Structure formats: C-alpha cells, structure tokens
N, C-alpha and C positions, 0 to 999 in steps of 0.2 A: 504494500499499499504506499502511496506517496506520502512523504512526511507532513505535508500541509493538512492532510485529511484528518489527522488525529484530533485537532481542536477546531478547525475551520471547515468542517464538511459544508467543509465549506458548507403662503397662505395665499375668485379673481380679486386681488387687492387693489384699492385706490390709493392715491397719494395720502389721503387722511389716514388710512390704515398704517402706511409706513411711517407717518409722523407719530402715530400713537405708539408704535413699537419703539421708535427712536426715543421718544420721551420716557418710556419705561426704562430704557437702558441708561438714560442720563440722570435718573433719580434713584440710585441704588438703595437708599433707605426706605423707599416706599414701593419699589417695583416687585417685591417678592412676598410670598406667603408660605407658610409650612402646611403641607397636606398631611393627611392622617398617616401617610406612608413615610413622612419625614423628608419628602422630596421638595426642594425649593422650586417653585414655578412662578410664572408671570401672573399677576392679578390684572384686573381691568380687561378681562376677556381673553387673554392669551395665555394658554397653559394646557398641558396634556390632561385629559380627563380619562382615567382608566375605565375600561369597559370589560368587565370580567367575562372570559370566554368559557370558563368551566373546564378548560383543557390544561394539560401539563406539557403539551408539545412546545418545542422551540420553533417560533415562526420567523423564518428568514424570507419567505415569499409573501408579498403584500400587493394588492391592487385596489387602489381607491377608485371608486366609481362616482361617488357624490356624498352629500351630507348624511344620507341614510344607508347607502350601500357600499360594502367593501367585502373583499375576499382575502383570506389568509391561507397559507400553505406552509406545512412544517413537517417535523419529524414524525415517525410512526405512521406515515401515510395519511396525515391529517389535512383535511381541507375544510375550512369553515366559511360561512357566509352570513352577513347580517344585512337586513333590509329595513331596520328600524333604528339606525344610528348607534348600534352597538348595545342596545338594551338586551337583545337576545342574539345568540349565534346558533346556527344550525351546522351540524356535521353533514357535509354533502360530498364526502370523499368517494373516489372510485372504490367499488366493492372489493377489488383484489389488490389494494394498495397498502395493506397493513404494514408490510416490511420495507416500504420505500421511504426515501428521504426527499421530500419535496422542498425545493429551494427557490422556486420562482413561480409566479402566477401572473398572467396578463388577463384582464377582464374588461369588458366593453359595456356591460350593463348588468342587471340582476340575473340574467339568464345565460349569457355567453361568457365562457372563460376558458383559458388553456393553462395547464399546469406542467411544470418540468420537475422530474425526479432525477437526482444525480447519482453517480456511482460507477463502479468498474463494470464494463461489459453491459449486459442487458438490464442492469440496475438503472441505467440512464434511459428514461422514457418520457414521452409527452402524451398527455390525455387532453381531450377537449369535451366540453359540454355546451349544449344550446338550450337546455331546459332547466337551468338553475342547479344542476348537479344530480338530478334524478337519474340521468343516464350519462355515461361517458363513452367516448370513442378513443381507443388506443391508436394514435396516429403514428407514433414512432417508438420502436424498441431498438436500441443500439445492438448491433451484431458484431462490432469490431472490438476485440479485447483491449486494443491500445487506446480506445477513445474513452473520455471521461467528460460528460457535458456539465457545464456550470451555470449558464445564464441564458436568457431568452428575451426578445424584444419584438414588438409589433409596430408596423408603420400605420396600420389601419385594421379593421376587424378581419381582414382576409390575409394580408401579407405580413409575414414575420420571419425572424431568423433566430436560430439557437447556435451556441458555440461550444466546441470541445477544446480541452487542452491539446497541445500539439500531438499530431499523429504524423509520423515520418517527418518530423522537423518543422511542421507548420500547424498553426491553429486551424481546426476544421470547422466549417460553417455549413449548416443545413438550412433549407428554405421551405416555406409553405406559402401557397397562394389560395388555399382553400380553408382558411380559419383553423389550421392545425390538424386537419383530418388526414393529411399525407405530407410527407417531407422528402426533400431530395438533397443529397450532398453537393455542394457547389464546387467547381474546379478550384484547386488550391494554387495553381501556378501564379496568380497575381497576388498571393498573400506573402508578405516578406517572411523570411526564415525566422523561426523563434530562436531566442538565445538559449544557451545551455542552462537548463533548470527553470526556464520560464513557464509560467502557468497563470491562470486566472483564479480568483478566490470566489467560491460559491457561498458568500457570506451574507448577501443582502438581495440577490437577484438584480444587481445593478452593475455587474461587470461588462454587460452588453446593453447599451441604451441607444435609442434612436430619437430623432427629431425631424419633423416634417415627413415628406414622402420618400426621402431617399438616403438621408444622412444617418450614419450609425457609427458608434465608437465602442472599442473593446479595450478594457483596462487590464493590466498585468502586473505581476511581481514575481518573486521567487528567484530571479536571476541576479546578475551584477548590476542591472539597471531596471528601474520600473518604467514601463512604457504605456503609450496609448495609441492604438491603431485607429485609423479613420477610413471609412468608405463613403463615397458620394453617390454610389450606384447600387445601393441595397446589398452590399457584400460581395460583389463580383470582383472589384479591384480595391486594393488597400494601400495606404501609406502608413508609416509608423514614426513616432517621435518619442525621444526620451523625456521623462519628467524628473524634477528635482526631489521627488519623495524617495526616501531610502528604500532599498530593495534587499531582499534576502529570502531565506526559506520560510519565514513568517511575516515578511514585510513586503510592502508594495502599494499600488493603487487598488483599493477595494471597490470604489464607486465613482462614477462620473455622472454629472448632470449638466444639461445645456439649456440655456434660455432661448437660443436660436442657433443658427448654423455656425456661429463664430464664438459666442461667449459661453464659457463653461467653467465648472469647478471640478477638481479631483480631490478626493479624501482618502485617507488610509492610515498607515502606521504599521505597528507590530501587534498582532492580535493576541499574543501571549499575555495573560493577566499579570499586572505588576511591572511589565517591561515599559521603558520610556518610549514615547513616540514623538520625537521632535520632527519638525517640518512635515506635519501630517496633512497639509492641504496646499493646493496650487491653483492657479487660474490660467485661462487662456482667452485671448481675444481674436484669435485667427483660426478657429475651427480645430485647434489641437495641433497645429504645426509647431508651436512653441508654448512652453509652460513656464510660469513664474511662481516662486514660492510665495505663500501668503505672508504678509507682514506680521500678522498675529494669528497663527493657526489655532485650531482647537488644541487644548493642552494634552489630550490623550488620543488613543486610537479611535478612529470613526469608521464604521463599516458601511453606512448608507447616507445618501445625500439626495436632495430634491430641490428644484428651482420652481417654487409654487406659483409665483406671479411672473410670467415670462416677459412682461413689459416693465418690471421693476427690478432693481438690483438686490433682491432679497433671496436667500437660500437658507435651507436647514440641513443640518447634519446630525446623525445619531450614532450612538455606539453603546457598548455595555456599561460605560461609566457616565453617560449623560447625553444631553442634546445641546447643540449650539446653533446660533443664528448669526448671519452676516447681513448687513444693510448696504454693503458696497461691493457687491459682485464677488465676494470671496476674499477680499484683501485682508480684512480683519474679522475675527469671530469672537462671540461672546457666549458663554455657557448659560443656559436658562432653565435647565432641568438636570437633575442627577440620577434619574431613573434609568434603568437598563432597557435599551432597545437595540435591535439589530438592523431594522430596515424602516423606511419612511416613504410615504407617497402622498400627493395632494392632487386636487382637482380644481378646475377653473372657477368653481362656485365658492372657493374658500374653505373647502373641507380637507383637512390633513389627518392622516392616520399614521400610526407607528405600531410596531409589533416586535416581539422578542422572546426571551426565554421564559420558561414556566408558564406558558399560555398568556403572557402579557400582551395586551392590545390597548390602544388609547386613541382618542379622538380630540382634535383641536380645530375649532371653527373660528374664522375671522369674518366678521360682518363688515362689508364695505361701508 
C-alpha cells in the first residue's frame, strides 16, 4: 500500500456581506462567541452550525446543492443526503457499498448525484443516481491494479472527469458524457510525466476541480515539488506548474479553488497530526501558470477550500484543526473556527456546508 494511504485515504455574497465579514475581523473583542462544543465562531450571522448526521463515518466527499440540500460521502460506504437544511439526514448509499471508501461526490439537485470510491484495483468505483439514491448505477469499476482514483469533477450534469494517481508514469484521466453512467480512459500522451513519488491526496474531493465549461486543475504532492496541472480542453491536453507549497510523502497541495479561469487558491501542508505546516497556501492570477505564497497563510494544514462568491475576493479553507477566511483572494487568511472539518462547499445562494470526521457536518448561510 502507498505510504500516503495510511492517514490520508486519502459564502451569492454582496458587497455588504463582505463588509460585514471584514467588520467582524476588525473587532476581535466582539466578533466571536463560544459554542457548546467550545469552538470559537463568528457571531452576527457568520458561523458553522452543526447539523448532526447520526453517523460515525468520516466525510471527505461533499456536494452543496442549496440552503436545504446537500450530499455527503464517506467511509464505510456511507452516502447521506439532506433536503431540509441538515435537520435530518437520510442514508441513501448504494446497497453493495458497505466496504468502500467514498471520497468525492458531485450533485446537481436533490435527485442526481455521482459518487467516487477510492482504493487499489476494483475498490476504485463510480456510482450514479437520478432518483435521490433509491437506485444507483455502477458506471465504472477500475480493472487496472496499478490505478488508484482520488478525485472527480463535473463541468455540467453530463460531462465530468475523474483522476487516478500515475499509471506508467502519468496521471490517468477518465471521462464521462452521460452523467457518470459510463466512463472512458483519455489518452495520456498530452499529460506531462509525473515526478518520482508524485500523487494526489484523496482528502477532500478537491484535488481535481473545474470552472466553466472546459477548465480543470489537478493538484499534487508526494514528490520533490508540489504541482498543479491545468487543462483548457476538458482533460485532453495539460500543462503543469510548480507551486511554493512544501512537498513530501505527507505534504503537498491538497485542494485548489478558482473564482474564474485565472484567479485561484491552493491549500495544503502536512496532514500528519502535530506536524508544522508552514507556507500552506498560495495564489495564482494567471490560471495556474505561476503561484505565489500567501503573505499570511493558515497556521496549520488545510485539506479543503472553496471560493463561494466568485465575483468577490472571498474564500474559505478547512482542515482538522479549524476553518479560515480570506477577504483578499488568498493573500492573507484568518481563522474563524477551531472545529475539525475535511471538506467544504458552497452554492451561489449563500449556502456553505462543511463535513469531516465522526459524522461531523455543518451549515453556514450568508444572507445578502
């Protein structure tokens, strides 16, 4: 088994909302309150509200659909869905998935979702549902023992990609054009060679992300350098660039998030508990051709990131030791919550969701 798998099996906002957040940051004596869990969160409408799931799974897959609807995917073959803002969660997992490790889920409404299981050989699978999880279609089961799938992204409800760690020296990409019911391996000739020991982290479902109809980015670590690959044609051709985030067997870029085809953030660090994670965030303004370290990054490892208001310079990052906020496109970050989360996602109507270990899920809504 690869060394990384032991531990990392692997807000729409208006200007007034941004000003409210900035004001909270500027008044440290009044911006926080203690929750019953002892976690410091924002008052004045900004803060994670836990929504108990009744599960013990670790949720690294998350798809935010709206203020009422979200999907979770996690360990033990668990897939949950809420349609009432997190007051209740239903187990809608595929019936044959009890032994699988779900790490990514993409959903388009309360009925349609596609979920990715990771693992060696045929443990890597993709299932899709069009009826809220009552029935599932197994669209992909990996038959190459050298492949290990990590993340998945969709450009629209029909077209999507999933990626595997390098096979024969290059990252492998599979593609669907029928909402995940079937998948095809894309040619690897136009994929730059992987570095020795390079891989992606299946930590938040955000090592492969897309924006718009054609742009997609792939984040890596594990090798001598952490890198971000970029494709402008839905994964058929790729370029790659080094990032300044430290890289190693437990270090690299864990998540990227983009507000448009040019402006993005990368977060990561060292996933090992207690290990320092300096220089854990970087920014790009040229689509990922070059990356610059954040002036003040999150103080610790962060596994997930999201750019919730694509017309504003606001982003969120989460990890096992807390959540951080940037108001300037990732140049500086401020922690606003100390609770443990692995992944985060937001929708255009101001609904943000986070999820993580021991069945933790939370909801944060920003009213324009």
